[in-house]
Backbone as CSV, one residue per row, in Angstrom:
resi,resn,N_x,N_y,N_z,CA_x,CA_y,CA_z,C_x,C_y,C_z
1,MET,-19.491,10.190,-1.679,-19.109,8.975,-1.900,-17.801,8.891,-0.752
2,ARG,-18.176,8.194,0.621,-17.227,7.715,0.588,-16.415,6.813,0.090
3,THR,-14.767,6.263,0.682,-13.872,5.480,-0.021,-13.701,4.422,0.670
4,GLU,-13.698,2.603,0.717,-13.263,2.320,2.454,-12.009,1.897,1.377
5,VAL,-11.007,2.072,2.358,-9.772,1.849,2.822,-9.514,0.619,3.156
6,TYR,-8.588,-0.608,1.934,-7.872,-0.968,2.465,-6.323,-1.378,3.281
7,LEU,-5.591,-2.103,4.293,-4.395,-2.577,4.354,-3.438,-3.134,2.972
8,SER,-2.321,-3.490,2.785,-1.669,-4.682,2.077,-1.407,-5.092,3.702
9,VAL,-0.774,-6.452,4.032,-0.347,-7.033,4.556,1.157,-5.928,5.334
10,LEU,1.932,-5.335,3.618,2.983,-4.584,4.396,2.904,-3.988,3.890
11,ALA,2.270,-2.760,4.083,1.628,-1.732,4.780,1.447,-1.750,5.936
12,GLU,0.559,-2.685,6.112,-0.013,-2.286,7.439,0.869,-3.277,8.433
13,LYS,2.127,-4.080,8.045,3.532,-4.194,9.324,3.782,-2.245,8.848
14,GLN,4.883,-1.984,7.866,5.015,-0.540,7.488,4.903,0.059,8.167
15,ALA,3.271,0.436,9.261,2.535,1.323,9.705,2.701,1.337,11.258
16,GLU,2.837,0.485,11.548,3.457,-0.369,12.541,4.414,0.465,13.636
17,THR,5.776,0.186,12.606,6.510,0.944,13.167,6.334,2.761,13.093
18,LEU,4.937,2.825,12.524,5.255,4.328,12.503,5.520,5.887,13.952
19,ARG,5.168,6.621,14.228,5.933,6.645,15.593,5.768,8.492,15.220
20,GLY,4.727,9.396,16.187,5.064,10.068,16.288,4.278,11.488,15.870
21,ALA,4.558,12.351,14.704,4.580,13.070,12.965,4.041,12.551,12.144
22,ASP,5.420,11.382,12.569,4.791,10.098,11.369,3.423,9.566,11.232
23,LEU,3.519,8.638,12.440,1.763,8.212,12.652,1.317,9.814,12.301
24,ARG,0.480,10.777,12.512,-0.160,11.109,12.751,0.020,12.523,11.316
25,ALA,0.424,12.173,10.434,0.686,12.399,9.432,-0.693,10.721,8.479
26,PHE,0.521,9.896,8.076,-0.344,9.019,7.984,-1.798,8.538,8.363
27,VAL,-2.134,8.443,10.038,-3.532,8.955,10.630,-4.426,9.441,9.367
28,ALA,-3.882,10.837,9.045,-4.934,11.772,8.800,-4.640,11.597,7.080
29,PHE,-3.746,11.120,6.865,-4.036,10.707,4.839,-4.606,9.610,4.747
30,VAL,-4.748,9.269,5.787,-6.342,7.616,5.916,-7.307,8.582,5.743
31,GLY,-7.010,9.573,6.682,-8.796,9.917,6.361,-9.884,10.785,5.691
32,ASP,-8.079,11.358,5.225,-8.817,12.317,3.925,-8.927,10.915,2.545
33,LEU,-8.551,10.348,2.596,-8.641,9.384,1.411,-10.042,8.032,1.426
34,GLU,-10.281,8.074,3.316,-11.645,7.954,3.458,-12.866,8.261,2.284
35,ALA,-12.305,10.340,3.128,-13.449,10.942,2.245,-13.463,11.583,1.361
36,ARG,-12.449,11.280,0.600,-12.310,11.852,-0.839,-11.627,11.834,-2.138
37,GLY,-11.451,10.211,-1.869,-10.716,8.957,-3.195,-9.291,9.707,-3.471
38,CYS,-9.170,9.365,-4.818,-8.047,10.043,-5.576,-7.488,10.880,-4.821
39,ALA,-8.699,12.273,-5.377,-8.156,13.501,-4.620,-7.246,14.354,-3.686
40,ALA,-7.328,12.330,-3.066,-6.602,13.372,-1.656,-5.502,12.558,-2.285
41,LEU,-4.239,12.033,-3.300,-3.394,11.486,-3.857,-3.027,12.528,-4.374
42,GLY,-2.086,12.268,-4.679,-1.317,13.677,-5.008,-0.781,13.669,-6.997
43,TYR,-0.504,12.264,-7.186,-0.308,12.609,-8.169,-0.364,10.702,-9.368
44,ARG,-0.543,10.361,-10.713,-0.548,9.599,-10.847,0.895,9.179,-11.708
45,LEU,1.550,7.103,-11.636,3.106,7.215,-11.973,2.458,6.743,-13.466
46,THR,4.471,7.221,-13.371,3.830,7.446,-15.899,4.395,5.599,-16.041
47,GLY,3.939,5.391,-16.487,4.231,3.880,-16.874,3.400,2.810,-17.625
48,GLU,3.542,1.871,-18.086,2.350,0.298,-18.346,2.006,-0.192,-16.938
49,ILE,0.390,-0.529,-17.598,-0.365,-0.864,-16.290,0.817,-1.958,-16.158
50,PRO,0.254,-2.152,-15.026,-0.524,-2.161,-13.637,0.341,-0.264,-13.341
51,VAL,1.761,-0.157,-13.612,2.343,1.736,-13.025,1.703,2.468,-12.976
52,SER,0.268,2.462,-14.469,0.159,4.367,-14.030,-1.182,3.959,-14.733
53,ARG,-1.913,3.318,-13.390,-2.888,3.269,-12.242,-2.450,3.281,-10.987
54,LEU,-1.755,3.640,-10.701,-1.242,3.850,-8.800,-0.822,4.762,-9.061
55,CYS,-1.921,5.221,-7.850,-1.074,6.779,-7.513,-0.046,6.392,-6.064
56,VAL,0.368,8.304,-5.853,0.949,8.739,-5.262,0.552,9.892,-4.471
57,LYS,1.510,9.354,-2.695,0.795,10.972,-1.717,2.308,11.202,-1.257
58,HIS,2.732,11.892,-1.179,4.266,12.782,-0.573,2.800,13.127,0.866
59,LEU,4.026,12.257,1.937,3.145,12.271,3.734,4.316,13.568,3.929
60,ARG,5.439,12.982,4.632,6.426,14.090,5.694,7.640,13.718,4.760
61,ASP,8.403,14.784,4.476,10.013,14.476,4.450,9.201,13.773,3.250
62,ALA,10.397,12.770,3.115,10.623,11.410,1.869,9.637,10.736,1.899
63,THR,8.566,10.777,2.593,7.641,9.070,3.337,7.258,9.225,2.153
64,ARG,6.244,8.388,0.642,5.795,8.291,0.338,4.659,7.087,0.897
65,VAL,3.363,7.318,0.252,1.908,6.186,0.466,1.881,5.699,-0.993
66,VAL,1.830,4.424,-1.220,1.566,4.203,-2.489,0.458,2.677,-2.610
67,VAL,-1.191,3.837,-3.670,-2.368,4.029,-3.098,-2.826,2.698,-4.652
68,ALA,-3.827,1.623,-4.964,-4.225,1.929,-5.614,-5.688,1.380,-5.472
69,PHE,-6.952,1.217,-6.609,-7.546,1.528,-6.382,-8.696,0.289,-6.715
70,GLU,-9.300,-0.039,-5.659,-9.747,-2.173,-6.555,-10.731,-1.542,-7.714
71,ALA,-11.722,-0.679,-6.965,-13.390,-0.439,-8.447,-12.900,0.868,-7.985
72,PRO,-13.924,1.321,-7.867,-14.816,3.028,-7.235,-14.894,2.701,-6.359
73,GLY,-14.712,3.587,-5.223,-14.518,3.856,-3.876,-13.961,2.874,-2.773
74,ARG,-12.782,1.987,-3.459,-12.665,1.181,-3.349,-10.808,0.965,-2.778
75,ALA,-9.865,1.528,-2.002,-8.543,1.278,-2.056,-8.049,0.911,-0.634
76,TRP,-6.897,0.622,-2.196,-5.580,-0.284,-1.280,-4.165,0.479,-0.842
77,VAL,-3.817,0.067,-0.254,-2.776,0.902,0.254,-1.788,-0.060,0.648
78,LEU,-0.969,-0.396,-0.978,0.096,-0.875,-0.918,1.860,-1.406,0.026
79,MET,2.002,-0.260,0.315,2.801,0.594,0.854,3.029,2.037,1.227
80,GLN,4.329,2.089,1.622,4.482,3.333,2.520,6.107,3.605,3.025
81,GLY,7.388,4.851,2.711,8.007,4.520,2.976,9.242,5.401,2.246
82,PRO,9.727,5.623,3.393,10.944,7.176,2.526,11.470,6.505,1.186
83,HIS,11.277,7.504,-0.103,11.382,7.495,-1.099,13.738,7.790,-1.058
84,ASP,14.255,6.335,-1.298,15.674,6.677,-1.133,16.833,6.016,-1.870
85,GLU,16.729,6.832,-3.248,18.213,6.079,-4.431,19.039,5.939,-3.741
86,ARG,19.522,6.417,-3.058,20.640,5.400,-2.276,21.014,4.498,-1.641
87,ASN,19.812,3.776,-1.382,19.482,3.040,0.071,18.098,2.503,-0.956
88,ARG,18.822,1.105,-1.655,17.417,0.764,-2.422,17.397,-0.278,-1.745
89,THR,17.529,-1.437,-0.435,16.991,-2.010,0.022,15.590,-1.098,1.300
90,GLN,15.656,0.132,1.045,14.565,0.977,1.761,13.680,1.947,1.202
91,ASP,13.671,1.431,-0.574,13.632,2.800,-1.138,11.846,2.134,-1.649
92,VAL,11.445,3.040,-1.325,9.744,2.716,-1.232,9.433,2.144,-3.046
93,TYR,10.478,2.819,-3.276,9.815,2.877,-5.349,10.912,2.413,-5.897
94,ALA,11.795,1.403,-4.815,12.486,-0.119,-5.521,11.292,-1.133,-4.704
95,SER,10.381,-0.874,-4.106,10.258,-2.987,-3.365,9.367,-2.028,-4.569
96,LEU,7.853,-0.780,-4.496,7.534,-1.526,-6.113,6.950,-2.114,-6.749
97,TRP,8.451,-0.951,-7.708,9.130,-2.635,-8.737,8.743,-3.870,-8.193
98,GLU,9.171,-3.823,-7.499,9.728,-5.344,-7.623,7.522,-5.526,-7.027
99,ALA,6.865,-5.139,-6.526,6.195,-6.196,-6.365,5.026,-6.303,-7.475
100,CYS,5.322,-4.841,-8.895,5.132,-5.348,-9.597,5.200,-5.940,-11.385
101,GLY,6.525,-6.792,-10.872,7.478,-7.533,-11.395,8.506,-6.703,-12.466
102,LEU,8.756,-5.482,-12.026,9.894,-5.244,-12.471,11.284,-4.434,-12.372
103,ASP,12.504,-5.311,-13.324,13.965,-5.091,-12.550,13.587,-3.734,-13.045
104,VAL,13.287,-2.649,-12.646,13.963,-1.105,-12.834,12.720,-0.192,-13.153
105,PRO,13.071,0.604,-13.281,11.875,1.858,-13.232,11.662,1.590,-14.707
106,PRO,10.055,2.025,-15.146,9.720,2.154,-15.761,11.053,3.134,-16.298
107,ALA,10.364,3.653,-18.481,11.434,3.901,-19.066,10.529,5.781,-19.201
108,GLY,10.700,6.326,-19.917,10.265,7.449,-20.788,9.540,8.616,-19.277
109,GLU,9.382,9.338,-19.406,9.215,10.973,-19.273,8.577,11.099,-18.050
110,ARG,8.622,11.370,-16.579,7.643,10.910,-15.499,6.619,12.287,-15.813
111,THR,5.240,11.853,-16.004,4.682,13.519,-16.424,4.031,13.415,-14.860
112,LYS,3.656,12.547,-14.065,2.926,12.976,-12.745,1.290,13.747,-12.893
113,PRO,0.762,12.873,-13.373,-0.569,13.746,-13.449,-1.584,13.756,-12.870
114,ALA,-2.493,13.670,-12.201,-3.427,13.368,-11.794,-4.046,12.298,-11.139
115,CYS,-4.119,11.710,-10.190,-4.329,10.667,-9.598,-5.760,9.626,-10.054
116,CYS,-7.002,10.948,-10.034,-8.233,11.076,-11.031,-8.271,11.260,-11.958
117,ASP,-9.033,9.719,-12.669,-9.264,9.945,-13.689,-9.819,11.351,-14.599
118,ASP,-10.028,11.754,-15.804,-11.146,12.218,-16.773,-11.907,13.385,-15.769
119,ASP,-12.336,12.052,-15.392,-14.402,12.573,-15.332,-14.104,12.326,-13.338
120,GLY,-13.003,12.264,-12.887,-12.969,12.606,-11.730,-13.162,11.520,-10.822
121,THR,-12.863,9.629,-11.742,-13.442,9.028,-10.150,-12.204,8.272,-10.377
122,ASP,-11.789,7.178,-9.803,-11.256,5.998,-9.581,-10.152,5.992,-10.386
123,PRO,-9.341,5.534,-10.144,-8.099,5.003,-11.146,-7.719,2.788,-10.920
124,ASP,-8.874,2.463,-11.352,-9.130,1.149,-11.242,-8.428,0.434,-11.460
125,LEU,-8.393,-0.696,-10.954,-7.045,-1.714,-11.559,-7.285,-3.043,-11.237
126,SER,-7.438,-3.842,-11.995,-8.327,-4.961,-12.849,-7.269,-5.966,-11.664
127,GLU,-5.702,-5.896,-11.513,-4.678,-6.661,-11.140,-4.571,-6.553,-9.492
128,ILE,-5.048,-5.558,-8.749,-5.222,-5.442,-7.978,-5.160,-6.747,-6.912
129,ASP,-5.206,-7.752,-7.263,-5.542,-9.322,-6.417,-3.502,-9.710,-5.898
130,ASP,-3.075,-9.183,-7.775,-1.714,-9.817,-7.776,-0.845,-9.254,-6.675
131,LEU,-1.460,-7.366,-7.214,-0.207,-6.347,-6.428,-0.381,-6.274,-4.554
132,VAL,-1.320,-6.786,-4.531,-1.533,-7.379,-3.080,-1.041,-8.136,-2.286
133,ALA,-1.752,-9.199,-3.390,-0.456,-11.142,-3.146,0.431,-10.768,-3.216
134,ARG,1.329,-10.137,-4.042,3.668,-9.209,-4.193,3.758,-8.418,-3.035
135,CYS,3.208,-7.817,-3.186,2.888,-6.758,-1.705,3.352,-7.799,-0.108
136,ARG,2.562,-8.693,0.464,2.286,-9.945,1.013,3.329,-10.749,1.697
137,ASP,3.966,-11.167,0.118,5.538,-11.636,-0.451,6.431,-9.878,0.450
138,LEU,6.268,-9.158,-0.231,7.645,-8.100,-0.009,7.801,-9.036,1.792
139,ALA,6.231,-7.920,2.545,6.174,-8.350,4.220,6.792,-9.940,4.925
140,LYS,6.840,-10.577,4.046,7.467,-11.427,4.638,8.682,-11.299,4.847
141,PRO,9.621,-11.835,5.716,10.900,-11.911,6.338,11.846,-12.813,5.203
142,SER,13.174,-11.983,4.981,13.770,-12.991,4.420,15.057,-14.004,4.794
143,ARG,14.897,-14.511,4.465,15.640,-15.981,5.109,17.093,-15.944,6.415
144,ARG,18.024,-14.439,5.454,18.637,-13.929,6.020,18.442,-13.030,7.211
145,ARG,17.479,-11.988,7.384,16.980,-11.947,9.041,16.623,-12.794,9.704
146,ARG,16.188,-13.942,9.420,14.962,-15.355,10.558,16.274,-16.337,11.105
147,LYS,17.505,-15.853,10.521,18.200,-16.465,11.298,19.196,-16.097,12.604
148,ARG,18.708,-17.487,13.779,19.674,-16.114,14.953,20.691,-16.500,14.661
149,ALA,21.626,-15.053,15.239,23.292,-14.704,15.288,23.285,-15.488,16.575
150,GLY,25.002,-15.931,16.209,25.129,-16.974,17.661,25.046,-18.459,17.533
């Protein structure tokens, strides 16, 4: 069964900035996600729902892609970007925690289980609409960025 893949507004904006090898890696990933569903992802995040239903794939270097499954065979790429704890304004996980309504990362040991459920199915998330909406809000420019210089 092929997986339908959708990109949040935030993921679309982020993808538009990709060039060269980064763009090729992202396009290849989306094709793999369409073909293999949750098996195309590296691991699932650890924490409470919704975090525990989100999956991550390492693309290139420090770039990560975060995916949620609305239902079996229907995936949403929520966001992609660098994992850089030194720069919270650029860190994909800082954006993810914000989208999940968290002030700090989930506590506890990070076990990185397989993305697919034990029976090989996609880990669906009923709260997907809220996350997609929050990603859309994150894609909006802040007031500071909209001000004109001079």
